[in-house]
Residue, then its C-alpha position, 0 to 999 in steps of 0.5 A: m206516653a207513646r211508648r206506654g201506648s204501644l205497651v198497652g197495645m201489645l198486652v192487648v193483642l197478646a191477651f186477644f191471642g191467649v183467649s183465641m188460642r184457649a178457645a180453639l183448644g178447648a174446642e178441639k178437646s171437647t169434640p166428641k169422638k165416636v165409639e168405635k169396635v175393635t176386635g184383636v188380641v190383648v198384648a202386655a205392652v208394659k211390665d213392672n219390674k217383676g214382670v207383672v203386666t201394668a199396662v196392655a194394648i190390642r193388636s188388630d188387623q188395623g194395627e195396634y191400640r194402647v189401652s187407656s187405664k181409664g174406663k174399663g181399660k184396667e180390666l183387660l189386664k186379666l185377658v192377656d193373650k185372649k181375643v176380644e171384641v172391644s168398643g171405645k173412643i179412639r184417640e191419636g197422639e205421638g203416632k199411636k192410637v189409644i182406646k178408651i174402653m167402654e164395653f168388651k167381651e172375649a171373642a171366639n178364636 
């Protein structure tokens, strides 16, 4: 009987830990990111086996930002080698900055 009680106690602790972690992770994901502006040159980040650009980045004075395919990011595929001003939400993962483009325009050189 004591063994059964300790098993139940352990399950309660694990359940509490799981709920706590889920709440913490959910809170982190839902933290609003502010919209930032970046000016730089659109560069090819990934090309397919035919040499067609499938993903881009923005190279700026602040570093390089991979462009998310969400938002208006795909629209930048046609602006490789052009200077742009973009605004979007930036997140960092695996040591890289990724920007989800909300607005963009071609910038004057």
